[in-house]
C-alpha atoms as a printed R data frame, in Angstrom:
    type eleno elety resid chain resno       x      y       z
1   ATOM     1    CA   UNK     A     1   0.063  0.048   0.093
2   ATOM     2    CA   UNK     A     2   2.778  2.273   0.882
3   ATOM     3    CA   UNK     A     3   4.094  2.142  -2.877
4   ATOM     4    CA   UNK     A     4   0.648  2.824  -4.297
5   ATOM     5    CA   UNK     A     5   0.170  5.542  -1.812
6   ATOM     6    CA   UNK     A     6   3.561  7.355  -2.950
7   ATOM     7    CA   UNK     A     7   2.696  7.058  -6.710
8   ATOM     8    CA   UNK     A     8  -1.041  8.073  -6.207
9   ATOM     9    CA   UNK     A     9  -0.282 10.876  -4.088
10  ATOM    10    CA   UNK     A    10   2.945 12.278  -5.090
11  ATOM    11    CA   UNK     A    11   1.524 15.300  -7.061
12  ATOM    12    CA   UNK     A    12  -0.557 16.436  -3.851
13  ATOM    13    CA   UNK     A    13   1.943 16.550  -1.017
14  ATOM    14    CA   UNK     A    14   3.018 19.977  -1.827
15  ATOM    15    CA   UNK     A    15  -0.424 21.707  -1.844
16  ATOM    16    CA   UNK     A    16  -1.107 19.613   1.276
17  ATOM    17    CA   UNK     A    17   2.062 21.098   2.853
18  ATOM    18    CA   UNK     A    18   0.974 24.562   2.034
19  ATOM    19    CA   UNK     A    19  -2.565 23.908   3.596
20  ATOM    20    CA   UNK     A    20  -1.177 22.248   6.777
21  ATOM    21    CA   UNK     A    21  -0.712 25.494   8.877
22  ATOM    22    CA   UNK     A    22  -4.061 26.793   8.301
23  ATOM    23    CA   UNK     A    23  -5.681 23.365   8.609
24  ATOM    24    CA   UNK     A    24  -3.897 23.107  12.063
25  ATOM    25    CA   UNK     A    25  -5.333 26.625  13.108
26  ATOM    26    CA   UNK     A    26  -8.822 25.473  12.056
27  ATOM    27    CA   UNK     A    27  -8.582 22.375  14.068
28  ATOM    28    CA   UNK     A    28  -7.455 24.171  17.012
29  ATOM    29    CA   UNK     A    29 -10.188 26.546  16.864
30  ATOM    30    CA   UNK     A    30 -12.819 23.694  16.219
31  ATOM    31    CA   UNK     A    31 -11.390 21.696  19.094
32  ATOM    32    CA   UNK     A    32 -11.487 24.422  21.610
33  ATOM    33    CA   UNK     A    33 -14.935 25.464  20.459
34  ATOM    34    CA   UNK     A    34 -16.387 21.956  20.911
35  ATOM    35    CA   UNK     A    35 -14.420 21.477  24.230
36  ATOM    36    CA   UNK     A    36 -15.907 24.659  25.520
37  ATOM    37    CA   UNK     A    37 -19.526 23.784  24.091
38  ATOM    38    CA   UNK     A    38 -19.196 20.490  25.881
39  ATOM    39    CA   UNK     A    39 -18.169 21.849  29.214
40  ATOM    40    CA   UNK     A    40 -20.855 24.292  29.098
41  ATOM    41    CA   UNK     A    41 -23.409 21.886  28.872
42  ATOM    42    CA   UNK     A    42 -22.157 19.307  30.953
43  ATOM    43    CA   UNK     A    43 -19.830 21.069  33.408
44  ATOM    44    CA   UNK     A    44 -16.914 18.757  34.912
45  ATOM    45    CA   UNK     A    45 -18.955 15.895  35.611
46  ATOM    46    CA   UNK     A    46 -19.096 12.643  33.753
47  ATOM    47    CA   UNK     A    47 -16.327 12.363  30.934
48  ATOM    48    CA   UNK     A    48 -15.302 15.868  31.004
49  ATOM    49    CA   UNK     A    49 -11.690 15.335  32.120
50  ATOM    50    CA   UNK     A    50 -11.195 12.560  29.485
51  ATOM    51    CA   UNK     A    51 -12.790 14.907  26.801
52  ATOM    52    CA   UNK     A    52 -10.310 17.668  27.843
53  ATOM    53    CA   UNK     A    53  -7.314 15.412  27.616
54  ATOM    54    CA   UNK     A    54  -8.561 13.836  24.388
55  ATOM    55    CA   UNK     A    55  -8.841 17.249  22.887
56  ATOM    56    CA   UNK     A    56  -5.582 18.247  23.839
57  ATOM    57    CA   UNK     A    57  -4.093 15.003  22.555
58  ATOM    58    CA   UNK     A    58  -5.842 15.615  19.172
59  ATOM    59    CA   UNK     A    59  -4.135 18.915  18.857
60  ATOM    60    CA   UNK     A    60  -0.787 17.560  19.866
61  ATOM    61    CA   UNK     A    61  -1.118 14.672  17.471
62  ATOM    62    CA   UNK     A    62  -2.045 16.826  14.693
63  ATOM    63    CA   UNK     A    63   0.931 19.210  15.450
64  ATOM    64    CA   UNK     A    64   3.388 16.613  15.200
65  ATOM    65    CA   UNK     A    65   2.674 15.364  11.610
66  ATOM    66    CA   UNK     A    66   5.639 17.128  10.106
67  ATOM    67    CA   UNK     A    67   7.770 14.667  12.045
68  ATOM    68    CA   UNK     A    68   6.635 11.836   9.975
69  ATOM    69    CA   UNK     A    69   6.921 13.841   6.559
70  ATOM    70    CA   UNK     A    70   8.700 11.551   3.993
71  ATOM    71    CA   UNK     A    71   8.219  8.444   5.780
72  ATOM    72    CA   UNK     A    72   5.069  6.648   4.241
73  ATOM    73    CA   UNK     A    73   4.655  4.085   6.991
74  ATOM    74    CA   UNK     A    74   4.819  6.601   9.798
75  ATOM    75    CA   UNK     A    75   2.244  8.841   7.878
76  ATOM    76    CA   UNK     A    76  -0.182  6.041   7.724
77  ATOM    77    CA   UNK     A    77   0.309  5.263  11.515
78  ATOM    78    CA   UNK     A    78  -0.201  9.066  12.254
79  ATOM    79    CA   UNK     A    79  -3.404  9.210  10.159
80  ATOM    80    CA   UNK     A    80  -5.012  5.903  11.546
81  ATOM    81    CA   UNK     A    81  -4.325  7.289  15.085
82  ATOM    82    CA   UNK     A    82  -5.680 10.805  14.394
83  ATOM    83    CA   UNK     A    83  -8.920  9.311  12.808
84  ATOM    84    CA   UNK     A    84  -9.514  6.860  15.878
85  ATOM    85    CA   UNK     A    85  -8.953  9.673  18.508
86  ATOM    86    CA   UNK     A    86 -11.345 11.970  16.542
87  ATOM    87    CA   UNK     A    87 -13.740  9.230  16.311
88  ATOM    88    CA   UNK     A    88 -13.635  8.502  20.167
89  ATOM    89    CA   UNK     A    89 -13.981 12.252  20.979
90  ATOM    90    CA   UNK     A    90 -17.039 12.479  18.473
91  ATOM    91    CA   UNK     A    91 -18.780  9.597  19.926
92  ATOM    92    CA   UNK     A    92 -18.394 10.794  23.411
93  ATOM    93    CA   UNK     A    93 -19.175 14.630  22.364
94  ATOM    94    CA   UNK     A    94 -20.830 14.974  18.898
95  ATOM    95    CA   UNK     A    95 -19.625 18.534  18.787
96  ATOM    96    CA   UNK     A    96 -16.323 17.226  17.916
97  ATOM    97    CA   UNK     A    97 -17.825 16.063  14.519
98  ATOM    98    CA   UNK     A    98 -17.117 19.377  12.996
99  ATOM    99    CA   UNK     A    99 -13.431 18.700  13.507
100 ATOM   100    CA   UNK     A   100 -13.893 16.043  10.653
101 ATOM   101    CA   UNK     A   101 -12.791 18.709   7.958
102 ATOM   102    CA   UNK     A   102  -9.226 19.088   8.811
103 ATOM   103    CA   UNK     A   103  -8.925 15.285   9.596
104 ATOM   104    CA   UNK     A   104 -10.356 14.422   6.259
105 ATOM   105    CA   UNK     A   105  -7.981 16.611   4.525
106 ATOM   106    CA   UNK     A   106  -5.231 14.817   6.324
107 ATOM   107    CA   UNK     A   107  -6.737 11.429   5.415
108 ATOM   108    CA   UNK     A   108  -6.943 12.475   1.669
109 ATOM   109    CA   UNK     A   109  -3.209 13.633   1.492
110 ATOM   110    CA   UNK     A   110  -1.688 10.675   2.992
111 ATOM   111    CA   UNK     A   111  -3.693  7.305   2.200
112 ATOM   112    CA   UNK     A   112  -4.488  6.137  -1.315
113 ATOM   113    CA   UNK     A   113  -7.606  7.134  -2.881
114 ATOM   114    CA   UNK     A   114  -9.409  3.907  -2.366
115 ATOM   115    CA   UNK     A   115  -8.399  3.640   1.177
116 ATOM   116    CA   UNK     A   116  -9.176  7.391   1.728
117 ATOM   117    CA   UNK     A   117 -12.807  7.028   0.398
118 ATOM   118    CA   UNK     A   118 -13.305  4.134   2.777
119 ATOM   119    CA   UNK     A   119 -11.977  5.884   5.782
120 ATOM   120    CA   UNK     A   120 -14.058  9.062   4.940
121 ATOM   121    CA   UNK     A   121 -17.168  6.939   4.688
122 ATOM   122    CA   UNK     A   122 -16.230  5.509   8.018
123 ATOM   123    CA   UNK     A   123 -15.894  8.927   9.450
124 ATOM   124    CA   UNK     A   124 -19.237 10.170   8.104
125 ATOM   125    CA   UNK     A   125 -20.878  6.988   9.669
126 ATOM   126    CA   UNK     A   126 -19.458  7.889  13.118
127 ATOM   127    CA   UNK     A   127 -20.833 11.232  12.620
128 ATOM   128    CA   UNK     A   128 -24.237 10.179  11.785
129 ATOM   129    CA   UNK     A   129 -24.400  7.691  14.707
130 ATOM   130    CA   UNK     A   130 -23.108 10.039  17.240
131 ATOM   131    CA   UNK     A   131 -25.661 12.619  16.248
132 ATOM   132    CA   UNK     A   132 -28.402 10.247  16.239
133 ATOM   133    CA   UNK     A   133 -27.544  8.809  19.739
134 ATOM   134    CA   UNK     A   134 -28.488 12.404  21.241
135 ATOM   135    CA   UNK     A   135 -31.501 12.883  19.095
136 ATOM   136    CA   UNK     A   136 -35.011 11.567  20.023
137 ATOM   137    CA   UNK     A   137 -36.555 11.410  16.419
138 ATOM   138    CA   UNK     A   138 -34.952 10.302  13.158
139 ATOM   139    CA   UNK     A   139 -33.428 13.535  11.410
140 ATOM   140    CA   UNK     A   140 -32.525 12.912   7.833
141 ATOM   141    CA   UNK     A   141 -29.907 15.896   7.906
142 ATOM   142    CA   UNK     A   142 -27.941 13.725  10.291
143 ATOM   143    CA   UNK     A   143 -27.347 11.410   7.274
144 ATOM   144    CA   UNK     A   144 -27.783 13.907   4.277
145 ATOM   145    CA   UNK     A   145 -25.373 16.434   6.004
146 ATOM   146    CA   UNK     A   146 -22.214 14.433   6.843
147 ATOM   147    CA   UNK     A   147 -22.498 12.810   3.398
148 ATOM   148    CA   UNK     A   148 -22.731 15.947   1.666
149 ATOM   149    CA   UNK     A   149 -19.695 17.460   3.638
150 ATOM   150    CA   UNK     A   150 -17.790 14.182   2.509
151 ATOM   151    CA   UNK     A   151 -18.772 14.595  -1.047
152 ATOM   152    CA   UNK     A   152 -17.636 18.177  -1.131
153 ATOM   153    CA   UNK     A   153 -14.359 17.492   0.465
154 ATOM   154    CA   UNK     A   154 -13.604 14.494  -1.886
155 ATOM   155    CA   UNK     A   155 -14.381 16.347  -4.997
156 ATOM   156    CA   UNK     A   156 -12.545 19.587  -3.901
157 ATOM   157    CA   UNK     A   157  -9.433 17.657  -2.976
158 ATOM   158    CA   UNK     A   158  -9.542 15.837  -6.268
159 ATOM   159    CA   UNK     A   159  -9.542 19.086  -8.165
160 ATOM   160    CA   UNK     A   160  -6.810 20.309  -6.338
161 ATOM   161    CA   UNK     A   161  -5.032 17.040  -6.828
162 ATOM   162    CA   UNK     A   162  -5.741 17.250 -10.607
163 ATOM   163    CA   UNK     A   163  -4.615 20.810 -10.883
164 ATOM   164    CA   UNK     A   164  -1.262 20.138  -9.118
165 ATOM   165    CA   UNK     A   165  -0.522 17.038 -11.263
166 ATOM   166    CA   UNK     A   166  -1.066 19.004 -14.217
167 ATOM   167    CA   UNK     A   167   1.187 21.815 -12.962
168 ATOM   168    CA   UNK     A   168   3.877 19.394 -12.221
169 ATOM   169    CA   UNK     A   169   3.521 17.758 -15.548
170 ATOM   170    CA   UNK     A   170   3.850 21.179 -17.139
171 ATOM   171    CA   UNK     A   171   6.873 21.929 -15.039
172 ATOM   172    CA   UNK     A   172   8.612 18.576 -16.023
173 ATOM   173    CA   UNK     A   173   7.929 19.352 -19.710
174 ATOM   174    CA   UNK     A   174   9.263 22.770 -19.379
175 ATOM   175    CA   UNK     A   175  12.314 21.410 -17.504
176 ATOM   176    CA   UNK     A   176  12.835 18.887 -20.292
177 ATOM   177    CA   UNK     A   177  12.489 21.614 -22.939
178 ATOM   178    CA   UNK     A   178  15.085 23.845 -21.113
179 ATOM   179    CA   UNK     A   179  17.517 20.851 -20.867
180 ATOM   180    CA   UNK     A   180  17.077 20.076 -24.544
181 ATOM   181    CA   UNK     A   181  17.619 23.688 -25.375
182 ATOM   182    CA   UNK     A   182  20.896 23.640 -23.343
183 ATOM   183    CA   UNK     A   183  22.213 20.707 -25.141
184 ATOM   184    CA   UNK     A   184  21.256 22.113 -28.524
185 ATOM   185    CA   UNK     A   185  23.159 25.321 -27.575
186 ATOM   186    CA   UNK     A   186  26.015 23.530 -26.464
187 ATOM   187    CA   UNK     A   187  26.044 21.305 -29.736
188 ATOM   188    CA   UNK     A   188  25.553 24.754 -31.642
189 ATOM   189    CA   UNK     A   189  28.304 26.318 -29.750
190 ATOM   190    CA   UNK     A   190  30.656 23.447 -30.487
191 ATOM   191    CA   UNK     A   191  29.944 23.445 -34.231
192 ATOM   192    CA   UNK     A   192  30.448 27.267 -34.406
193 ATOM   193    CA   UNK     A   193  33.747 26.780 -32.456
194 ATOM   194    CA   UNK     A   194  34.799 24.035 -34.944
195 ATOM   195    CA   UNK     A   195  33.811 26.328 -38.098
196 ATOM   196    CA   UNK     A   196  36.035 29.163 -36.417
197 ATOM   197    CA   UNK     A   197  38.850 27.210 -35.976
198 ATOM   198    CA   UNK     A   198  38.726 25.743 -39.297
199 ATOM   199    CA   UNK     A   199  38.469 29.172 -40.734
200 ATOM   200    CA   UNK     A   200  41.356 30.273 -38.674
201 ATOM   201    CA   UNK     A   201  43.475 27.695 -39.714
202 ATOM   202    CA   UNK     A   202  42.813 28.227 -43.340
203 ATOM   203    CA   UNK     A   203  43.242 31.909 -43.337
204 ATOM   204    CA   UNK     A   204  46.302 31.955 -40.953
205 ATOM   205    CA   UNK     A   205  48.446 28.784 -41.126
206 ATOM   206    CA   UNK     A   206  47.120 27.587 -44.432
207 ATOM   207    CA   UNK     A   207  47.944 30.785 -46.192
208 ATOM   208    CA   UNK     A   208  51.251 30.964 -44.448
209 ATOM   209    CA   UNK     A   209  52.388 27.660 -45.845
210 ATOM   210    CA   UNK     A   210  51.107 28.131 -49.109
211 ATOM   211    CA   UNK     A   211  53.054 31.572 -49.369
212 ATOM   212    CA   UNK     A   212  56.182 29.895 -47.922
213 ATOM   213    CA   UNK     A   213  55.927 26.890 -50.261
214 ATOM   214    CA   UNK     A   214  55.688 29.603 -53.300
215 ATOM   215    CA   UNK     A   215  58.418 31.775 -52.061
216 ATOM   216    CA   UNK     A   216  60.795 28.678 -51.675
217 ATOM   217    CA   UNK     A   217  59.971 27.298 -55.078
218 ATOM   218    CA   UNK     A   218  60.901 30.842 -56.305
219 ATOM   219    CA   UNK     A   219  63.853 31.093 -54.498
220 ATOM   220    CA   UNK     A   220  65.072 27.345 -55.861
221 ATOM   221    CA   UNK     A   221  64.406 28.470 -59.435
222 ATOM   222    CA   UNK     A   222  66.348 31.809 -59.164
223 ATOM   223    CA   UNK     A   223  69.061 30.379 -56.727
224 ATOM   224    CA   UNK     A   224  71.929 30.485 -59.408
225 ATOM   225    CA   UNK     A   225  70.669 32.846 -61.898
226 ATOM   226    CA   UNK     A   226  69.272 35.696 -59.601
227 ATOM   227    CA   UNK     A   227  70.886 35.037 -56.036
228 ATOM   228    CA   UNK     A   228  69.842 38.348 -54.661
229 ATOM   229    CA   UNK     A   229  66.212 37.747 -55.603
230 ATOM   230    CA   UNK     A   230  66.441 34.206 -54.182
231 ATOM   231    CA   UNK     A   231  67.911 35.634 -50.956
232 ATOM   232    CA   UNK     A   232  65.013 38.079 -50.637
233 ATOM   233    CA   UNK     A   233  62.380 35.259 -51.240
234 ATOM   234    CA   UNK     A   234  64.008 33.233 -48.595
235 ATOM   235    CA   UNK     A   235  63.973 36.228 -45.985
236 ATOM   236    CA   UNK     A   236  60.340 37.005 -46.878
237 ATOM   237    CA   UNK     A   237  59.553 33.219 -46.427
238 ATOM   238    CA   UNK     A   238  61.287 33.342 -43.106
239 ATOM   239    CA   UNK     A   239  59.328 36.395 -41.939
240 ATOM   240    CA   UNK     A   240  56.114 34.510 -43.072
241 ATOM   241    CA   UNK     A   241  57.047 31.643 -41.014
242 ATOM   242    CA   UNK     A   242  57.495 33.909 -38.016
243 ATOM   243    CA   UNK     A   243  54.074 35.450 -38.625
244 ATOM   244    CA   UNK     A   244  52.365 32.160 -38.917
245 ATOM   245    CA   UNK     A   245  54.118 30.891 -35.652
246 ATOM   246    CA   UNK     A   246  52.676 34.230 -33.988
247 ATOM   247    CA   UNK     A   247  49.386 33.432 -35.421
248 ATOM   248    CA   UNK     A   248  49.301 29.939 -33.757
249 ATOM   249    CA   UNK     A   249  50.298 31.358 -30.432
250 ATOM   250    CA   UNK     A   250  47.429 33.847 -30.725
251 ATOM   251    CA   UNK     A   251  44.913 31.000 -31.361
252 ATOM   252    CA   UNK     A   252  46.454 29.099 -28.383
253 ATOM   253    CA   UNK     A   253  45.900 32.146 -26.228
254 ATOM   254    CA   UNK     A   254  42.368 32.528 -27.423
255 ATOM   255    CA   UNK     A   255  41.620 28.880 -26.617
256 ATOM   256    CA   UNK     A   256  42.763 29.508 -23.035
257 ATOM   257    CA   UNK     A   257  40.433 32.643 -22.746
258 ATOM   258    CA   UNK     A   258  40.171 36.326 -23.753
259 ATOM   259    CA   UNK     A   259  43.263 38.480 -22.734
260 ATOM   260    CA   UNK     A   260  42.506 42.245 -23.030
261 ATOM   261    CA   UNK     A   261  46.280 42.890 -22.730
262 ATOM   262    CA   UNK     A   262  47.034 41.075 -25.659
263 ATOM   263    CA   UNK     A   263  50.361 42.383 -27.111
264 ATOM   264    CA   UNK     A   264  49.471 41.705 -30.625
265 ATOM   265    CA   UNK     A   265  46.725 44.370 -30.478
266 ATOM   266    CA   UNK     A   266  49.417 47.376 -30.227
267 ATOM   267    CA   UNK     A   267  51.228 46.160 -33.281
268 ATOM   268    CA   UNK     A   268  50.814 48.309 -36.413
269 ATOM   269    CA   UNK     A   269  48.005 46.998 -38.609
270 ATOM   270    CA   UNK     A   270  49.589 48.600 -41.853
271 ATOM   271    CA   UNK     A   271  52.880 46.896 -41.034
272 ATOM   272    CA   UNK     A   272  50.983 43.519 -40.671
273 ATOM   273    CA   UNK     A   273  49.296 44.135 -44.077
274 ATOM   274    CA   UNK     A   274  52.411 44.991 -45.785
275 ATOM   275    CA   UNK     A   275  53.973 41.729 -44.355
276 ATOM   276    CA   UNK     A   276  50.729 39.814 -45.621
277 ATOM   277    CA   UNK     A   277  51.212 41.210 -49.084
278 ATOM   278    CA   UNK     A   278  54.823 40.804 -49.474
279 ATOM   279    CA   UNK     A   279  54.245 37.011 -48.332
280 ATOM   280    CA   UNK     A   280  51.891 36.455 -51.153
281 ATOM   281    CA   UNK     A   281  53.258 35.743 -54.522
282 ATOM   282    CA   UNK     A   282  50.441 36.663 -56.847
283 ATOM   283    CA   UNK     A   283  52.500 36.763 -60.060
284 ATOM   284    CA   UNK     A   284  51.414 40.438 -60.422
285 ATOM   285    CA   UNK     A   285  52.390 43.730 -58.640
286 ATOM   286    CA   UNK     A   286  50.491 44.459 -55.461
287 ATOM   287    CA   UNK     A   287  50.080 48.141 -54.609
288 ATOM   288    CA   UNK     A   288  49.104 49.201 -50.882
289 ATOM   289    CA   UNK     A   289  47.444 52.259 -50.069
290 ATOM   290    CA   UNK     A   290  46.368 53.569 -46.613
291 ATOM   291    CA   UNK     A   291  44.146 56.613 -45.941
292 ATOM   292    CA   UNK     A   292  43.497 58.258 -42.657
293 ATOM   293    CA   UNK     A   293  44.823 57.855 -39.157
294 ATOM   294    CA   UNK     A   294  45.122 54.272 -37.765
295 ATOM   295    CA   UNK     A   295  43.136 53.927 -34.651
296 ATOM   296    CA   UNK     A   296  43.407 51.509 -31.911
297 ATOM   297    CA   UNK     A   297  41.384 48.530 -33.080
298 ATOM   298    CA   UNK     A   298  40.192 45.489 -30.967
299 ATOM   299    CA   UNK     A   299  42.498 42.624 -31.760
300 ATOM   300    CA   UNK     A   300  39.762 40.599 -33.456
301 ATOM   301    CA   UNK     A   301  39.141 43.089 -35.774
302 ATOM   302    CA   UNK     A   302  42.877 43.619 -36.581
303 ATOM   303    CA   UNK     A   303  43.035 39.846 -37.151
304 ATOM   304    CA   UNK     A   304  40.067 40.050 -39.431
305 ATOM   305    CA   UNK     A   305  41.600 42.731 -41.771
306 ATOM   306    CA   UNK     A   306  44.908 40.749 -41.855
307 ATOM   307    CA   UNK     A   307  43.078 37.493 -42.665
308 ATOM   308    CA   UNK     A   308  41.014 39.102 -45.275
309 ATOM   309    CA   UNK     A   309  43.932 40.485 -47.055
310 ATOM   310    CA   UNK     A   310  45.464 36.961 -47.047
311 ATOM   311    CA   UNK     A   311  42.515 35.240 -48.227
312 ATOM   312    CA   UNK     A   312  41.567 37.668 -50.840
313 ATOM   313    CA   UNK     A   313  45.082 37.657 -52.336
314 ATOM   314    CA   UNK     A   314  45.257 33.966 -52.036
315 ATOM   315    CA   UNK     A   315  42.093 33.908 -54.309
316 ATOM   316    CA   UNK     A   316  43.699 36.432 -56.759
317 ATOM   317    CA   UNK     A   317  46.412 34.177 -57.017
318 ATOM   318    CA   UNK     A   318  44.359 30.992 -57.572
319 ATOM   319    CA   UNK     A   319  41.590 32.273 -59.772
320 ATOM   320    CA   UNK     A   320  41.967 35.780 -61.106
321 ATOM   321    CA   UNK     A   321  44.906 35.826 -63.570
322 ATOM   322    CA   UNK     A   322  45.455 39.701 -62.725
323 ATOM   323    CA   UNK     A   323  48.039 41.804 -63.867
324 ATOM   324    CA   UNK     A   324  47.572 44.428 -61.111
325 ATOM   325    CA   UNK     A   325  46.302 44.072 -57.542
326 ATOM   326    CA   UNK     A   326  45.585 47.140 -55.193
327 ATOM   327    CA   UNK     A   327  45.087 46.724 -51.321
328 ATOM   328    CA   UNK     A   328  43.440 49.855 -50.010
329 ATOM   329    CA   UNK     A   329  42.558 50.614 -46.320
330 ATOM   330    CA   UNK     A   330  40.527 53.709 -45.208
331 ATOM   331    CA   UNK     A   331  40.233 54.781 -41.646
332 ATOM   332    CA   UNK     A   332  37.364 57.067 -41.079
333 ATOM   333    CA   UNK     A   333  36.050 58.434 -37.884
334 ATOM   334    CA   UNK     A   334  33.382 55.873 -37.461
335 ATOM   335    CA   UNK     A   335  34.504 52.893 -39.463
336 ATOM   336    CA   UNK     A   336  37.531 51.221 -41.188
337 ATOM   337    CA   UNK     A   337  37.287 49.684 -44.863
338 ATOM   338    CA   UNK     A   338  39.380 47.252 -46.606
339 ATOM   339    CA   UNK     A   339  39.494 46.831 -50.468
340 ATOM   340    CA   UNK     A   340  41.182 44.543 -52.313
341 ATOM   341    CA   UNK     A   341  40.782 45.161 -56.209
342 ATOM   342    CA   UNK     A   342  42.247 43.055 -59.129
343 ATOM   343    CA   UNK     A   343  42.076 43.479 -62.796
344 ATOM   344    CA   UNK     A   344  41.538 39.810 -63.544
345 ATOM   345    CA   UNK     A   345  39.274 37.707 -65.257
346 ATOM   346    CA   UNK     A   346  36.458 38.535 -62.838
347 ATOM   347    CA   UNK     A   347  33.185 36.322 -62.300
348 ATOM   348    CA   UNK     A   348  29.452 36.718 -61.854
349 ATOM   349    CA   UNK     A   349  28.775 36.650 -57.928
350 ATOM   350    CA   UNK     A   350  25.087 36.046 -58.890
351 ATOM   351    CA   UNK     A   351  25.984 32.562 -60.689
352 ATOM   352    CA   UNK     A   352  28.139 31.360 -57.672
353 ATOM   353    CA   UNK     A   353  26.463 29.629 -54.775
354 ATOM   354    CA   UNK     A   354  26.316 31.593 -51.488
355 ATOM   355    CA   UNK     A   355  27.859 28.538 -49.755
356 ATOM   356    CA   UNK     A   356  30.929 28.356 -51.847
357 ATOM   357    CA   UNK     A   357  31.592 31.934 -52.772
358 ATOM   358    CA   UNK     A   358  34.533 31.260 -55.133
359 ATOM   359    CA   UNK     A   359  36.182 29.007 -52.758
360 ATOM   360    CA   UNK     A   360  36.821 28.689 -48.878
361 ATOM   361    CA   UNK     A   361  38.792 31.800 -48.570
362 ATOM   362    CA   UNK     A   362  35.974 34.097 -49.455
363 ATOM   363    CA   UNK     A   363  33.459 32.032 -47.616
364 ATOM   364    CA   UNK     A   364  35.636 32.428 -44.394
365 ATOM   365    CA   UNK     A   365  36.231 36.394 -45.001
366 ATOM   366    CA   UNK     A   366  32.376 36.708 -45.118
367 ATOM   367    CA   UNK     A   367  31.791 34.587 -42.197
368 ATOM   368    CA   UNK     A   368  34.510 36.093 -40.016
369 ATOM   369    CA   UNK     A   369  33.235 39.756 -40.939
370 ATOM   370    CA   UNK     A   370  29.667 39.089 -40.110
371 ATOM   371    CA   UNK     A   371  30.640 37.023 -36.833
372 ATOM   372    CA   UNK     A   372  32.317 40.470 -35.519
373 ATOM   373    CA   UNK     A   373  29.352 42.526 -36.693
374 ATOM   374    CA   UNK     A   374  31.032 43.628 -39.893
375 ATOM   375    CA   UNK     A   375  29.818 44.026 -43.692
376 ATOM   376    CA   UNK     A   376  31.224 41.793 -46.468
377 ATOM   377    CA   UNK     A   377  30.712 42.568 -50.120
378 ATOM   378    CA   UNK     A   378  32.041 41.263 -53.560
379 ATOM   379    CA   UNK     A   379  31.756 43.424 -56.663
380 ATOM   380    CA   UNK     A   380  32.656 41.696 -59.789
381 ATOM   381    CA   UNK     A   381  31.782 40.749 -63.371
382 ATOM   382    CA   UNK     A   382  33.258 38.427 -66.236
383 ATOM   383    CA   UNK     A   383  36.446 40.267 -67.584
384 ATOM   384    CA   UNK     A   384  36.078 43.271 -65.330
385 ATOM   385    CA   UNK     A   385  38.100 42.160 -62.346
386 ATOM   386    CA   UNK     A   386  36.938 41.905 -58.773
387 ATOM   387    CA   UNK     A   387  36.653 44.003 -55.671
388 ATOM   388    CA   UNK     A   388  36.324 42.280 -52.151
389 ATOM   389    CA   UNK     A   389  35.486 44.770 -49.507
390 ATOM   390    CA   UNK     A   390  34.888 44.340 -45.429
391 ATOM   391    CA   UNK     A   391  33.636 47.272 -43.219
392 ATOM   392    CA   UNK     A   392  33.940 47.377 -39.406
393 ATOM   393    CA   UNK     A   393  32.028 50.033 -37.523
394 ATOM   394    CA   UNK     A   394  34.496 51.616 -35.052
395 ATOM   395    CA   UNK     A   395  31.549 52.939 -32.521
396 ATOM   396    CA   UNK     A   396  30.497 49.035 -32.333
397 ATOM   397    CA   UNK     A   397  33.953 47.809 -31.968
């Protein structure tokens, strides 16, 4: 019976706990009134002392109910004792019949429904018999009244139980939905981080290694015929390798957590852009133009501008067949604008799928700019070259 009671009443212990203080106060008031009424009519004769002691015991027994909370066996024993003590008082003094209301709620909150209905029926029978004992004629209200009280009590408690269970079910569903949302956010965060890592590796380490490879190949081909040019290519390759190592170190620091004192943030952006241009062998001259005063930029914006330059120049080398390339950065009071323009074969941006964007490099540029709240644009047409642009707001940065 204990297992069935726990399963059947699990959802209604909470409201019963909230009602307990008020029901205890009601019981105290009813017991005190019933005791006073008995003493007023019968004085201290007959069973008065027993009635007073029984009334005090009923109040005390009801008060110790919290000690049995969470122990099904103790709660059942407490309920049976309370009902029996109340029944004895009611048989001796029918005025105690009104105390049946808080006792009935205790029965409903502890016993399974079948046992609770049987106990309530027995309690109503005790009330009817105790009132009939002191009456001279049969009074139908002595039967109908207690039964009506029992029906109303049972219906009220069932409604309270149903509402509580529905509320608990809703809370469980809400908790499950929140847990699923948290898991989805973790999965999305992991996917976003993998995408960012892939983009960073492509735009930094990948471009550096590609440039080093091209520079060393050029140096090997011109080592005997043009030794000065070969040495210059080797020098640029070494500088590019150092830049690549710095990029890897910055990524490692990013994984460890944000660092507001990142020393790379103080590095001259224009100098880094010139290094990126020098490390990119496009097969055509690359011009660099800078307009405006270089402001202090957040490290992530600085990295995005450098990676954009590397990625765009790599696409020029692989696809454009350009004879001239120009990298222009403009510092305005409220924004920084970077343009990479080539006079190559161009392409139709409208005919290229958004997901490909002429290779991983341009897609990475777009994703990086958008992730930092910037804007990305490609202006191109067949046989008319191409311009890749990114724009970052300095106010938002």
